[in-house]
Every structure is written in structure tokens, then in C-alpha cells.
C-alpha positions as CSV (number, residue, x, y, z in Angstrom):
1,M,-2.7,11.1,-9.7
2,K,-3.9,9.7,-6.2
3,K,-2.5,7.0,-5.4
4,T,-5.5,5.1,-4.5
5,A,-8.9,5.0,-5.6
6,W,-11.9,4.9,-2.9
7,T,-15.5,5.3,-2.9
8,A,-18.5,5.2,0.0
9,V,-21.9,5.9,0.3
10,T,-21.5,8.8,2.9
11,A,-18.1,10.6,3.4
12,L,-15.8,9.9,6.1
13,S,-12.4,10.9,4.6
14,F,-10.7,10.6,1.4
15,L,-9.6,6.5,2.2
16,L,-6.9,4.8,0.7
17,A,-7.2,1.7,-1.6
18,A,-5.6,-1.6,-0.7
19,C,-5.4,-5.4,-2.4
20,G,-5.7,-8.9,-1.1
21,G,-6.9,-12.0,-2.6
22,G,-7.3,-16.0,-2.9
23,G,-8.2,-18.5,-5.7
24,G,-6.1,-18.2,-8.6
25,G,-5.1,-17.8,-12.1
26,G,-1.7,-18.6,-13.8
27,D,-2.9,-19.1,-17.4
28,S,-3.0,-16.8,-20.0
29,S,-6.3,-15.2,-19.4
30,A,-7.5,-13.2,-16.7
31,A,-7.9,-14.7,-13.2
32,A,-10.6,-13.7,-11.3
33,Q,-8.7,-13.3,-7.9
34,T,-8.8,-11.6,-4.2
35,T,-7.2,-8.4,-5.9
36,G,-8.2,-4.6,-7.5
37,A,-6.7,-3.0,-9.9
38,T,-6.1,0.7,-11.3
39,Q,-4.1,2.1,-14.7
40,S,-1.1,4.4,-15.3
41,S,1.2,4.8,-18.5
42,K,3.9,3.0,-19.4
43,G,7.2,4.3,-17.7
44,S,10.9,4.2,-17.7
45,G,11.8,3.2,-14.4
46,S,11.9,0.2,-12.6
47,S,8.6,0.5,-10.5
48,G,6.0,2.9,-9.5
49,G,2.7,3.2,-7.7
50,N,-0.5,5.1,-7.1
51,S,-4.0,4.3,-6.6
52,T,-7.2,6.4,-6.4
53,Q,-9.5,7.6,-3.5
54,T,-13.2,8.1,-2.1
55,P,-14.5,8.4,1.1
56,V,-16.1,6.0,3.6
57,A,-19.1,5.2,5.4
58,T,-18.6,7.1,8.7
59,P,-19.7,4.3,11.5
60,T,-22.5,4.5,14.0
61,T,-20.4,3.6,16.8
62,A,-16.6,4.1,17.6
63,P,-14.2,2.3,19.5
64,T,-13.5,3.7,22.9
65,K,-11.0,6.4,22.2
66,D,-8.6,8.8,24.8
67,A,-7.9,12.3,23.1
68,A,-5.2,12.6,25.4
69,A,-3.3,9.6,25.1
70,I,-2.4,8.9,21.6
71,A,0.0,6.2,21.5
72,L,1.3,3.9,18.9
73,Y,-0.9,0.9,18.3
74,A,0.7,-2.7,19.9
75,P,1.7,-5.1,17.1
76,A,1.7,-8.5,17.5
77,G,5.0,-9.6,16.0
78,A,6.9,-11.4,13.6
79,A,5.5,-14.6,15.6
80,A,2.1,-13.5,14.7
81,A,2.3,-13.9,10.8
82,P,4.9,-17.1,9.7
83,A,6.7,-16.5,6.7
84,V,4.2,-17.0,3.5
85,A,4.7,-20.7,2.2
86,T,4.9,-19.5,-1.5
87,T,2.8,-21.6,-4.0
88,G,3.6,-20.1,-6.9
89,D,-0.1,-19.0,-7.4
90,I,0.0,-15.0,-7.7
91,V,-3.5,-14.3,-6.2
92,N,-3.1,-17.2,-3.1
93,D,-0.1,-16.2,-2.7
94,S,-0.5,-12.1,-2.8
95,F,-3.6,-12.6,-0.3
96,A,-1.4,-14.6,2.2
97,Y,1.2,-12.3,2.2
98,I,-1.7,-9.0,2.7
99,N,-2.9,-11.2,6.0
100,A,0.7,-12.0,7.2
101,R,1.5,-8.2,6.8
102,R,-1.6,-7.5,9.1
103,A,-1.1,-10.2,11.3
104,E,2.0,-9.0,12.4
105,L,0.7,-5.7,13.0
106,N,-2.3,-7.1,15.3
107,L,-4.8,-6.1,12.3
108,G,-8.1,-8.4,11.5
109,A,-7.5,-10.8,8.2
110,L,-9.2,-10.0,5.6
111,G,-12.1,-12.1,3.6
112,Y,-11.7,-12.5,0.3
113,V,-14.9,-11.8,-2.4
114,S,-14.9,-13.5,-5.1
115,A,-16.7,-11.2,-7.2
116,V,-14.2,-8.3,-6.1
117,G,-11.6,-10.9,-7.2
118,V,-13.6,-10.6,-10.7
119,A,-13.6,-6.7,-10.8
120,A,-9.7,-6.8,-10.1
121,A,-9.2,-9.3,-12.9
122,N,-11.3,-7.4,-15.3
123,H,-9.5,-4.1,-14.7
124,A,-6.1,-6.3,-14.5
125,R,-7.0,-7.7,-18.4
126,Y,-8.0,-3.7,-19.4
127,M,-4.7,-2.5,-18.2
128,Q,-3.1,-4.9,-20.0
129,A,-4.4,-4.3,-23.3
130,A,-3.7,-0.5,-22.7
131,G,-0.4,-0.9,-22.1
132,A,-0.7,1.1,-19.0
133,I,-1.3,0.7,-15.3
134,G,-3.9,2.9,-13.2
135,H,-7.3,3.4,-11.7
136,Y,-9.4,4.7,-15.0
137,E,-10.5,3.0,-17.6
138,T,-12.1,4.7,-20.9
139,A,-15.7,3.4,-22.1
140,G,-15.2,1.7,-25.5
141,Q,-11.8,0.5,-25.3
142,P,-11.0,-3.2,-25.0
143,Y,-12.5,-5.0,-21.9
144,F,-13.7,-1.8,-20.5
145,S,-15.7,-3.0,-17.2
146,G,-16.2,0.6,-15.2
147,V,-14.8,4.0,-15.1
148,K,-14.0,3.8,-11.6
149,P,-12.8,1.1,-8.9
150,A,-16.5,1.6,-7.3
151,D,-18.1,1.0,-10.7
152,R,-16.2,-2.1,-11.7
153,V,-16.9,-3.4,-7.9
154,A,-20.4,-2.6,-8.6
155,A,-20.9,-3.8,-12.3
156,A,-19.5,-7.8,-10.5
157,G,-22.6,-7.7,-8.6
158,Y,-21.1,-6.9,-5.2
159,T,-22.4,-3.8,-3.1
160,T,-20.2,-2.4,-0.3
161,N,-19.9,0.8,1.6
162,S,-16.0,1.5,0.3
163,T,-13.8,0.3,-2.4
164,G,-10.5,0.9,-2.9
165,E,-7.7,-0.1,-5.5
166,I,-3.9,-0.7,-6.0
167,A,-2.1,-1.9,-9.0
168,A,1.6,-3.5,-10.1
169,G,2.6,-4.1,-13.8
170,Y,6.1,-5.9,-15.0
171,G,7.2,-6.1,-18.5
172,G,7.4,-9.9,-19.2
173,G,6.3,-11.4,-15.9
174,F,6.7,-10.8,-12.3
175,L,9.8,-12.7,-11.0
176,N,7.7,-14.5,-8.7
177,S,4.8,-14.7,-7.1
178,T,4.5,-12.2,-4.5
179,Q,7.0,-9.7,-6.1
180,A,4.2,-7.4,-7.1
181,I,2.4,-7.5,-4.0
182,E,5.5,-6.8,-1.4
183,A,6.6,-3.8,-4.1
184,L,3.4,-2.5,-3.3
185,F,3.8,-2.9,0.6
186,D,7.3,-1.5,0.7
187,A,5.6,1.3,-1.1
188,P,4.7,4.0,1.3
189,F,1.7,5.6,0.3
190,H,0.6,1.9,-1.0
191,R,0.9,0.3,2.2
192,S,-1.3,3.0,4.1
193,I,-4.0,1.0,1.8
194,F,-3.3,-2.3,3.4
195,L,-3.4,-1.1,7.0
196,F,-6.4,0.4,6.8
197,D,-9.8,-0.5,8.6
198,T,-10.8,-2.7,5.4
199,T,-12.6,-6.1,6.1
200,S,-12.7,-7.7,2.4
201,V,-10.3,-7.5,-0.5
202,G,-10.6,-9.1,-4.0
203,I,-7.0,-9.7,-6.1
204,G,-6.8,-10.2,-9.9
205,Q,-3.8,-10.8,-12.2
206,V,-3.0,-11.5,-15.9
207,P,0.6,-12.9,-16.7
208,T,2.3,-12.5,-19.9
209,T,6.3,-13.8,-21.1
210,D,6.4,-10.8,-23.7
211,P,9.0,-8.3,-22.4
212,T,7.0,-5.6,-24.3
213,Q,3.7,-6.4,-22.6
214,Y,2.8,-5.7,-18.7
215,A,2.0,-8.8,-16.3
216,T,-0.4,-6.7,-14.5
217,L,-1.5,-7.0,-10.9
218,V,-4.8,-5.6,-9.2
219,A,-6.4,-5.5,-5.5
220,D,-9.8,-3.8,-4.3
221,F,-10.1,-3.8,-1.0
222,V,-13.6,-3.1,0.5
223,D,-16.0,-3.2,3.0
224,Y,-14.9,-0.2,5.9
225,V,-15.9,-1.4,9.5
226,A,-14.0,1.2,11.9
227,A,-11.7,-1.3,14.4
228,T,-8.3,0.6,14.9
229,P,-9.2,3.1,17.8
230,D,-9.0,6.9,16.9
231,N,-6.0,7.4,19.2
232,R,-3.6,5.1,17.8
233,L,-1.0,5.0,15.0
234,I,0.2,2.3,13.5
235,A,4.3,2.5,12.9
236,Y,5.8,0.5,10.0
237,P,8.6,-0.8,10.7
238,Y,7.1,-1.8,13.6
239,D,8.5,-1.5,17.4
240,G,10.8,-4.5,17.9
241,Q,10.7,-5.7,14.4
242,T,14.0,-7.7,12.8
243,N,15.0,-7.9,9.5
244,V,13.9,-4.7,7.9
245,K,15.1,-4.0,4.5
246,P,17.9,-1.3,4.3
247,S,17.1,0.3,1.2
248,W,14.1,1.0,-1.2
249,I,14.1,1.9,-4.8
250,A,12.5,5.4,-5.0
251,N,10.0,4.2,-7.9
252,E,6.4,5.1,-6.3
253,S,4.0,6.7,-8.0
254,P,2.9,9.6,-6.6
255,N,6.6,9.6,-5.3
256,P,7.5,10.8,-1.7
257,M,10.4,11.8,-3.1
258,A,8.8,14.5,-5.5
259,R,10.0,17.4,-3.8
260,V,13.8,16.3,-4.0
261,P,13.4,14.8,-7.4
262,Q,17.3,13.8,-7.4
263,Y,16.2,10.7,-5.1
264,I,13.5,9.5,-7.6
265,M,14.6,5.8,-9.0
266,K,17.3,5.7,-6.5
267,S,18.2,3.7,-3.7
268,V,17.2,5.3,-0.4
269,G,16.3,4.4,2.9
270,Y,13.7,1.9,3.8
271,P,10.2,4.1,4.1
272,V,9.1,4.6,8.0
273,T,5.5,4.9,8.1
274,L,3.1,6.6,10.9
275,N,-1.2,5.8,9.9
276,A,-3.9,6.8,11.7
277,S,-7.7,5.6,11.5
278,G,-10.9,7.0,10.6
279,N,-10.6,10.6,9.8
280,G,-7.0,10.8,11.6
281,A,-5.1,14.0,9.9
282,F,-1.6,14.9,11.2
283,S,-0.1,18.5,11.4
284,D,3.0,19.9,12.5
285,V,5.3,16.6,12.2
286,R,8.6,15.8,13.0
287,F,10.4,12.9,12.6
288,A,13.9,12.1,14.2
289,I,15.6,8.9,13.3
290,T,18.9,8.0,14.9
291,D,21.1,4.8,14.3
292,A,22.6,3.0,17.9
293,S,25.3,5.5,18.3
294,G,22.9,8.7,18.1
295,N,24.0,9.8,14.7
296,A,20.8,11.5,13.1
297,V,19.7,9.8,9.7
298,P,18.0,12.7,7.5
299,C,14.7,11.6,5.6
300,E,12.1,13.3,3.7
301,E,9.2,14.0,5.3
302,S,5.4,14.1,4.4
303,D,2.2,14.3,5.8
304,N,-1.5,15.8,4.8
305,S,-0.2,18.9,5.8
306,N,2.0,19.3,3.3
307,N,0.9,16.6,0.4
308,D,-2.6,15.7,-0.6
309,D,-1.3,11.8,-1.0
310,S,-0.5,11.6,2.4
311,T,-4.3,10.9,3.8
312,R,-3.9,9.7,7.3
313,L,-0.2,9.1,6.9
314,A,2.9,10.4,8.2
315,L,6.1,9.0,6.6
316,C,9.6,10.0,6.6
317,V,11.9,8.1,3.8
318,P,15.6,8.5,4.6
319,Y,17.7,9.8,1.7
320,A,20.2,7.2,1.8
321,P,20.2,3.4,2.6
322,L,20.4,2.2,6.0
323,A,23.2,0.2,7.3
324,A,22.5,-3.4,7.3
325,N,21.7,-5.8,10.4
326,S,21.6,-2.6,12.7
327,K,19.6,-0.9,15.2
328,Y,17.4,2.2,14.5
329,F,15.5,5.0,16.6
330,V,12.7,6.5,15.5
331,T,10.4,9.7,17.5
332,V,8.0,11.1,16.0
333,T,6.0,14.4,17.5
334,G,3.2,16.3,16.3
335,S,-0.4,16.8,16.6
336,L,-3.5,14.6,15.4
337,T,-7.4,15.2,15.1
338,N,-9.5,12.5,14.1
339,T,-13.5,11.9,14.2
340,S,-13.6,12.1,18.0
341,I,-10.3,14.0,18.6
342,T,-11.6,17.4,17.1
343,T,-9.1,19.6,18.2
344,P,-5.7,19.1,17.0
345,T,-4.1,17.1,19.9
346,A,-0.2,16.8,20.9
347,F,1.4,13.3,20.5
348,S,5.2,11.8,20.6
349,V,6.0,8.7,20.0
350,S,9.1,6.6,19.9
351,W,10.4,3.0,18.9
352,S,13.0,1.1,17.3
353,F,13.6,-1.6,14.9
354,T,16.5,-3.2,13.1
355,T,17.8,-3.8,9.8
356,G,18.6,-7.4,8.2
357,A,20.7,-7.7,5.4
358,A,21.5,-5.7,2.3
359,L,19.3,-6.4,-0.4
360,A,20.3,-8.5,-3.3
361,A,20.3,-6.8,-7.1
362,T,17.5,-8.1,-8.9
363,T,18.4,-11.3,-11.3
364,K,16.2,-9.9,-14.0
365,A,17.6,-7.8,-16.2
366,Q,15.2,-4.7,-17.1
367,G,16.7,-4.4,-20.8
368,R,15.9,-1.3,-23.2
369,S,12.9,-3.6,-24.4
370,R,11.4,-4.7,-21.3
371,L,8.7,-2.5,-19.8
372,P,9.8,-1.0,-16.0
373,M,7.7,-2.2,-13.1
374,V,4.6,0.4,-12.4
375,L,2.8,0.8,-9.1
376,E,-0.6,2.9,-8.9
């Protein structure tokens, strides 16, 4: 299954879905929030991810671009995004988390659309009842509200030129109000959805305390408006970033380690990603990650030339966790095409980031009777 779900009026290219939200639930019913959901089946791993996608309308005017000068998009940095003051409200805190990540990358804040939150909450309820996390629904099943994300957004009364979706589920309830949205952002295919040029979002969630039932979160990104120039690439971790997580559990669906399955569900290095805008497509991509001593950090590379799930995305996941409190340097070379860059144009971009402390193990035992986290 594709990682995101996107629909649009006219074709631009296959777009990734994202989540956002505001408003909040917390009772046993589905809360209408700023998130959108999808559906995937139960699994035995600790988490996973996936979303479906559809094209976006091509803008009538495009930002100023210079195909000869492909470069990194300048981030605003951590000062632009103070730490999220969590309230315990999963929807509001997820919405704040999304906009905090966008702010430090110098991307516009997303607005909240209540009707889209209703569509997301409806799908979150469907997923919990079905015992599966994913993007599609089957007519006649409990809480059915539309086959695809776009169908559900339309059924909730909202008209948009694009609809994108991500979803998560965790048996017995999320550990805290931002666990799900943070896990989705850490997962490289899903991260791409957060960083695309949508302008609004809706979020929904359904809680539970039953370890054999999923707590569910859904986020639907809507309203594509071209903003990031065709010749700018968004790096994450971004240039100069500190306190980067050294490691990540490779539990995403689809999984960036699919070609090296021995690393699936294992602790690996934190994913390094490079996102293009619009119709961006990469080719001949090479990642070079080194530590402060110049030692190479081997990693599993993926882009749209070798993986259909890497729409507008180039990524590399180190095979081993990075060292804590250490500086790393990244150089990525390759070629890019985009709406205004009609022939493959070579680029080379470089940046650095510094890791933080090693991650602590989760305090909530999975247990044989607890459903694993699933990211779709």
C-alpha cells in the first residue's frame, strides 16, 4: 500500500498526505479534530506506517525558480518553533506538533478545517471498529463514511483540490498526546507528507484502554497551494539542527528497509531526508554521511527512481544507530526535474546536524496481548 492518500481535481503528480489538527477529543467517542486517517491490517511489530496518494492541481502561477541553482531551502531553526506545551489533548497537541516542525523548517503554518477533522474522526472510528489501520474503507462495514480519503472529506462537506492522509494505531492507547504524530514524522515516507505545500489539515482520534484494541489517529492534509520553489530542497534533519534523535525503529509501512529486510523492526540510524516540491523527481542520487572524524556512515538509499513510494523524496537510513551527542555531515548529489525544471539538472547539497542523547526504551511494555503500533 502507498504511504499516503491524495486526490485532486487535475493532475500535478502523485502527492503525499499529511496530518494536522486542532480541537479535541479524549472521550470514548471519535473526536472531530484536525487529523485524517487511513487503514492497515494488524501486525506484530511495534509500529508501522503507510498512506495513499492522488495528484494535485497544477498552479496557474509558480514561484520564481532558477533551474541552474538547485539548493537547500533555508530553515528558520529551533528558535522559530518553541517546544510544544502538551495539554494531554491528542488532537490539539498533534496540530501544534505539526506546525512546530513546519515552523523550524520555515514552512507556512497549516490552518485547521473542522469539516476535515470530522472526516478524519469518522475514519479513526472505522479503523478502530475494523481492528485495522489503513486508508480505505469497505461499504457496509461499521462506521463506513467513504472508500477513499477524498470521498470522506467530500462527504463531510468540504471541497478541496487535494486530500492527503496519514494514520496511526496503538493497542491500549497512546503513551502520550504526541506519541502518534511524532512517530509519523520520524518515519521518512510519512515525514514527506508533513512538508508538502498543503495549507490546511483536519485531525481525528479515538481512544481506548483495551490492549487488544487500537487507539487511532488520522490526519488529512488538504488545499494544495504552490509555495516552495522548484529549485529548493528541504533537508531533515536540517542544516545546523541539534538534539537530533540518534536512532529510529524501522517499523514504517511501506518500509524504507524493504530491500534489506534484516533491518526491519530493528533499531537503525535516524532517517535523513531530502524533499522536493511540486512535481519534483530525483535520479542518480548518492548520499554521503560522515561523522566528525570523516568516517563513512553506510545507509540504505531510496528515491523515486528506485522506489515508487519515494514521491518527491530522496532518503537514506543508516544501518546502525548514530552516536549520541555527535556531529554528522551530509552531502547529497543527483539530478532533479520539476515543473519548471524540464530536463534532469545536476545538484549537490551539503549540510550538518548534531545528535542528542541516546533514546530511552519505552516504559510501556508491548506484551503479547497488546496490539503493536501501526503507522499508515
